[in-house]
C-alpha positions in Angstrom: -1.7 -33.5 -21.9 0.5 -30.7 -20.6 -1.1 -28.3 -23.1 -4.6 -29.4 -22.1 -3.7 -28.8 -18.2 -2.4 -25.3 -19.1 -5.4 -24.3 -21.3 -7.6 -25.4 -18.3 -5.3 -23.8 -15.9 -5.6 -20.3 -17.7 -9.5 -20.9 -18.1 -10.0 -20.9 -14.1 -7.8 -17.7 -13.9 -10.2 -16.2 -16.6 -13.3 -17.3 -14.7 -12.5 -16.9 -11.6 -11.3 -13.0 -12.4 -14.5 -12.2 -14.4 -16.6 -13.6 -11.3 -14.6 -11.5 -9.1 -14.7 -8.1 -11.5 -18.5 -8.7 -12.0 -18.8 -8.4 -8.4 -16.6 -5.2 -8.2 -18.5 -3.6 -11.0 -22.0 -4.7 -9.1 -20.5 -2.9 -6.5 -19.6 0.7 -7.8 -23.1 0.4 -9.4 -25.2 -0.1 -6.2 -22.9 0.9 -3.5 -23.1 5.0 -4.4 -20.2 6.0 -2.3 -19.6 10.0 -2.2 -15.8 10.9 -1.2 -15.0 12.6 1.9 -12.6 14.1 4.1 -9.1 12.9 2.2 -11.1 11.1 -0.6 -12.6 14.8 -1.0 -9.7 16.4 -1.4 -8.4 14.0 -4.0 -11.7 14.3 -6.2 -11.2 18.1 -5.8 -7.8 18.6 -6.4 -7.9 15.9 -9.6 -10.7 18.2 -11.0 -8.7 21.1 -10.6 -5.7 19.3 -12.7 -8.1 18.6 -14.9 -9.2 22.0 -16.0 -5.3 23.0 -16.2 -5.2 23.9 -12.0 -1.9 23.5 -10.0 -0.5 20.1 -8.6 -1.7 21.3 -4.9 -0.3 23.5 -2.6 2.8 21.2 -1.1 0.8 19.8 2.1 0.2 16.3 0.9 1.4 13.8 -1.9 -0.4 14.1 -5.3 0.6 11.0 -6.9 -3.0 9.6 -7.2 -4.7 13.1 -7.3 -2.9 13.6 -10.4 -3.2 10.4 -12.2 -7.0 10.8 -11.7 -6.9 14.5 -12.7 -5.8 13.5 -16.1 -8.3 10.6 -16.3 -10.7 13.3 -15.7 -9.0 15.5 -18.4 -9.7 12.9 -21.1 -13.1 11.4 -19.7 -14.6 13.9 -17.9 -14.3 15.0 -14.5 -17.1 12.9 -12.5 -17.2 10.4 -9.5 -18.5 7.6 -11.8 -14.9 8.2 -13.9 -12.9 8.2 -10.9 -14.6 4.6 -10.0 -14.3 3.3 -13.6 -10.8 4.2 -13.3 -10.5 2.0 -10.1 -12.2 -0.7 -11.8 -9.5 -0.8 -14.6 -6.7 -0.7 -11.9 -8.5 -3.6 -10.4 -8.6 -5.3 -13.8 -4.7 -4.6 -14.0 -4.1 -5.8 -10.8 -5.7 -9.5 -11.7 -3.3 -9.3 -14.5 -0.5 -8.2 -12.9 -1.0 -11.1 -10.1 -1.5 -13.6 -12.6 1.6 -12.8 -14.2 3.6 -12.9 -11.0 2.5 -15.9 -9.9 3.5 -17.8 -12.9 7.2 -16.8 -12.0 7.3 -18.3 -8.3 8.5 -21.7 -7.4 5.3 -22.8 -6.1 2.6 -25.3 -6.9 -0.3 -24.7 -8.9 -2.6 -25.4 -6.1 -1.3 -22.7 -4.4 -1.2 -20.4 -7.1 -4.4 -20.7 -7.9 -5.7 -20.2 -3.8 -3.7 -17.0 -3.6 -5.1 -15.5 -6.7 -8.6 -16.8 -5.5 -8.3 -15.2 -2.0 -6.6 -11.9 -3.4 -9.2 -11.2 -5.8 -12.1 -12.0 -3.4 -10.6 -10.3 -0.4 -13.4 -7.7 0.8 -10.9 -4.9 0.5 -10.1 -5.9 -3.2 -13.9 -5.0 -3.7 -15.3 -2.5 -1.7 -12.5 0.1 -2.2 -13.5 0.1 -6.3 -16.4 2.8 -5.0 -13.9 5.0 -2.6 -11.7 7.6 -4.7 -8.7 6.6 -2.7 -4.9 6.3 -3.5 -4.9 2.4 -2.2 -6.0 0.8 -5.5 -3.6 3.0 -7.5 -0.6 2.4 -5.0 -1.3 -1.6 -4.6 -1.5 -1.8 -8.3 1.8 -0.4 -9.3 3.5 -2.1 -6.3 2.3 -5.3 -7.9 3.7 -4.1 -11.3 6.8 -3.4 -9.4 7.1 -7.1 -8.0 6.0 -8.6 -11.5 8.7 -6.7 -13.5 11.7 -7.2 -10.7 11.1 -11.0 -10.6 11.1 -10.9 -14.8 14.0 -11.3 -16.7 13.7 -7.9 -18.5 17.2 -6.5 -18.8 15.9 -3.2 -18.1 13.8 -4.0 -14.8 15.8 -1.8 -12.6 15.2 1.2 -14.8 11.3 0.5 -15.1 11.3 -0.1 -11.3 12.7 3.2 -10.7 10.7 4.8 -12.6 7.4 3.4 -11.0 9.0 3.9 -7.5 8.9 7.7 -8.4 5.3 7.3 -9.0 4.8 5.8 -5.8 7.1 8.3 -4.0 4.6 10.7 -5.3 2.1 9.1 -3.8 3.3 7.8 -0.6 6.8 9.5 0.2 8.4 6.7 2.3 8.8 4.7 -0.8 11.9 6.6 -1.2 13.6 3.7 0.8 12.3 0.8 -1.5 15.8 0.7 -3.2 17.4 -0.2 -0.1 14.8 -3.1 0.1 15.9 -4.4 -2.9 19.2 -4.0 -1.8 18.8 -6.5 1.6 17.2 -8.8 -0.7 19.7 -9.1 -3.3 22.4 -8.9 -0.9 20.7 -11.8 1.4 20.0 -14.2 -1.5 23.0 -13.6 -3.7 25.7 -13.2 -1.2 27.3 -10.3 -3.2 27.5 -6.9 -2.5 28.9 -4.5 -5.7 25.9 -6.0 -7.9 23.3 -5.2 -5.6 24.2 -1.9 -5.1 24.6 -0.8 -8.4 21.2 -2.3 -8.9 19.5 -0.4 -6.1 21.7 2.8 -7.0 20.1 2.6 -10.0 16.2 2.6 -8.8 17.2 5.2 -6.5 18.2 7.5 -9.2 15.7 6.9 -11.7 13.0 7.8 -8.6 15.1 10.7 -7.6 14.9 11.8 -11.4 10.9 11.2 -11.6 10.4 13.2 -8.4 12.9 15.9 -9.3 10.8 18.2 -11.5 8.2 18.3 -8.6 10.5 18.7 -5.7 12.1 21.8 -7.8 8.5 22.9 -8.1 7.5 22.6 -4.5 10.9 24.3 -3.7 10.3 27.5 -5.8 7.1 27.7 -4.5 8.1 27.6 -0.5 11.2 29.6 -1.3 13.3 26.6 0.9 14.1 22.9 0.0 10.7 21.0 -0.1 10.4 17.4 -1.0 7.3 15.7 -2.4 5.0 17.0 0.2 4.4 19.0 3.5 2.3 16.6 5.8 4.8 14.2 6.9 5.1 16.7 10.4 1.7 17.2 11.2 0.8 13.2 10.8 3.8 12.5 13.3 2.8 15.5 15.7 -0.5 14.4 15.9 0.1 10.6 16.5 2.9 11.0 19.0 1.6 13.3 22.1 0.6 12.8 25.2 -3.0 13.2 24.3 -3.0 10.5 21.6 -4.6 7.4 23.3 -5.4 5.3 20.4 -2.7 5.7 17.8 -4.9 7.1 15.2 -5.7 10.6 13.8 -6.6 13.5 16.0 -7.4 17.0 16.1 -3.8 18.8 16.0 -5.2 21.8 18.5 -6.3 19.1 20.9 -2.5 18.4 21.7 -1.6 20.0 25.0 0.2 23.4 24.4 -0.3 22.6 20.7 1.8 24.5 18.4 -0.7 24.9 15.7 -2.2 27.6 18.2 0.8 29.3 18.3 1.0 33.0 16.1 4.7 31.8 14.8 3.0 28.6 13.3 0.0 30.5 11.9 2.4 32.6 10.1 4.5 30.2 8.6 4.7 28.5 5.3 3.9 24.7 4.6 7.5 23.6 5.0 8.4 25.8 7.9 5.0 24.0 9.5 6.3 21.0 8.8 9.8 21.4 10.1 8.3 22.7 13.4 6.0 19.7 13.6 8.5 17.3 12.9 10.6 18.6 15.8 8.2 18.6 18.3 7.1 15.0 17.6 10.9 14.1 17.8 11.1 15.7 20.7 8.4 14.0 22.5 9.4 10.6 21.0 12.7 11.0 22.8 11.4 12.2 26.2 8.7 9.5 26.0 9.9 5.9 24.6 7.6 3.9 26.7 4.7 6.0 25.4 5.7 5.9 21.9 6.6 2.2 21.9 2.7 1.8 23.1 1.5 3.9 20.4 3.1 2.2 18.0 2.1 -0.8 18.6 -1.6 0.1 18.6 -1.1 1.8 15.1 -0.1 -1.5 14.2 -3.2 -3.4 15.6 -5.4 -0.6 13.8 -3.6 -1.0 10.7 -3.6 -4.5 10.0 -6.4 -6.1 12.6 -9.1 -3.1 13.0 -10.9 -3.4 9.3 -12.7 -0.3 9.9 -11.8 0.7 6.4 -14.8 -0.2 4.8 -16.7 2.6 6.9 -15.4 5.0 4.0 -17.5 3.2 1.5 -20.6 3.4 3.5 -20.4 7.7 3.3 -23.7 8.6 1.4 -24.5 5.0 0.3 -27.9 5.0 2.4 -27.0 1.5 3.0 -28.8 1.3 6.4 -27.1 0.8 10.0 -27.9 -3.2 10.0 -26.6 -3.7 6.5 -23.5 -1.6 7.4 -22.9 -3.4 10.7 -23.3 -6.6 9.2 -20.5 -5.3 6.4 -18.4 -4.5 8.9 -18.5 -7.7 10.9 -18.0 -9.8 7.7 -15.2 -7.9 6.8 -13.3 -7.5 9.8 -13.8 -11.6 10.3 -12.5 -12.3 6.8 -9.6 -10.1 7.1 -8.5 -11.2 10.6 -8.8 -15.2 9.6 -6.2 -14.2 7.0 -4.2 -11.7 8.6 -3.8 -13.2 12.3 -1.9 -16.8 10.7 -0.6 -14.6 8.3 1.3 -12.7 10.9 2.5 -16.1 12.8 3.8 -17.1 9.2 5.6 -13.6 9.1 7.5 -14.2 12.0 8.0 -17.9 11.5 9.6 -17.2 8.5 11.6 -14.2 9.9 12.9 -16.4 12.2 13.8 -18.7 9.5 15.7 -16.2 7.5 17.8 -15.6 10.8 18.6 -18.6 11.2 20.1 -18.9 8.1 21.8 -16.0 8.0 23.7 -17.1 11.2 24.2 -20.6 9.2 25.9 -18.5 6.3 23.0 -20.8 4.2 21.4 -17.8 3.1 21.1 -18.9 -0.5 18.5 -21.3 1.1 16.1 -18.4 1.7 13.4 -18.3 -1.1 13.5 -14.8 -3.2 9.7 -14.1 -3.4 9.3 -14.9 0.6 12.3 -12.7 1.3 11.2 -9.9 -0.6 7.3 -10.2 0.7 8.8 -9.8 4.2 11.3 -7.2 3.6 8.3 -5.1 2.0 6.2 -6.2 5.2 8.6 -4.6 7.5 9.1 -1.6 5.6 5.7 -0.9 5.7 5.1 -2.0 9.4 8.3 0.4 10.5 6.5 3.3 8.7 3.2 2.5 10.4 4.8 2.1 13.8 6.3 5.5 13.9 3.0 7.1 12.1 -0.5 6.5 11.9 -2.8 3.1 12.2 -6.0 3.1 9.8 -7.1 0.3 8.5 -6.6 1.2 4.8 -3.2 1.5 5.5 -3.0 -2.5 5.6 -4.4 -2.7 1.9 -0.6 -3.1 0.2 0.2 -6.1 2.4 -3.2 -8.5 1.5 -0.8 -10.1 -1.0 1.6 -10.5 2.0 -0.2 -11.6 4.5 -2.2 -14.3 2.1 1.2 -15.6 1.0 2.5 -16.3 4.9 -1.3 -17.7 5.7 -0.7 -20.2 3.2 3.0 -21.0 5.0 1.0 -21.9 8.2 -2.6 -22.7 6.9 -1.3 -25.1 4.0 -5.1 -25.8 2.4 -3.1 -25.7 -0.7 -1.9 -29.2 0.1 -5.7 -30.4 0.1 -5.8 -29.6 -3.7 -2.4 -30.8 -5.1 -4.2 -33.8 -6.9 -4.5 -34.3 -11.0 -8.2 -34.5 -9.8 -8.7 -31.4 -8.7 -9.5 -28.1 -10.0 -6.7 -26.6 -8.4 -4.3 -28.7 -9.5 
């Protein structure tokens, strides 16, 4: 009987995955998104890398562009190849999520509902037509989680290598080793072993990125990390002219450094340091304004789902269709993200109470892992910039905590249910 149930369960995941993937393919075929802005930069850089060009000019992180570049090198430098790469990554994310869910101590009904909600979540469909870092970054993020909750004796080495790739894509991921440390210190009530595990992750990450850091440093003539756009992001998002916590033209900042002769004559790394310094000075002198902008950035990141607009560029869908899709995707996003936020806050309080009572062993490890990762992302975007696409890696986290509040899985925990 158990074998039959297991076989039927696998069929459920297979068929639902096929349907979701088919929708993604149909979206890519009929919504002919043309890359622009950042997405055009990734595409242009990837084409250059495919033809033997340099890995960028140190301005921005190039993890996704490099991966896309090698895909172009082997399969041809065309937008359709880039979108096919997205579809392959999406398929990998389905398989990875299935594997991860099998490792968690949750009911089968909850596993199936999480799987369904994730694969049919609008972002996981429409991003397939956009040449953006989100699917690439999030797929690796899921693989890291799957490896972490496995029994693989080399898992910290693997996680370190994958974290290095993530740092090349989003430099703030350098702090992920500390997330591992926090999770293990709290759940295992030990210090030395979690410290050693997190050090392994950090060291392997640094080894992975070190050739690129060396290349950047040699190019600029001074120490240069993975990218040089951290300063401008901080600067344009933390000033008295920024009212919404979103991107703005650097020249629109009052007495903008970007308009000075010193800035114009500086190299990329020097410009980065100048902008960082100016932004930090503003933050220190405007603490209330900084907090207000930070909250607006989080609002933009998690609850303003305008990132589907990126898929409309060049697609010629018509304003009425675009408006309808924007409304529907925003509605679905907030139906899940708002209760999910309540679940995150509630579990945060639960964790704090267990820490106070010295009963941290009662904290569920995956829930804590999700919580720590969420706060890692949130702290970054509170300080830097708010955009709907930055919430993409947190979709699974919100779905997980949504089900902690809206317990729809309980309705299906019966033997006659397809979700059982």
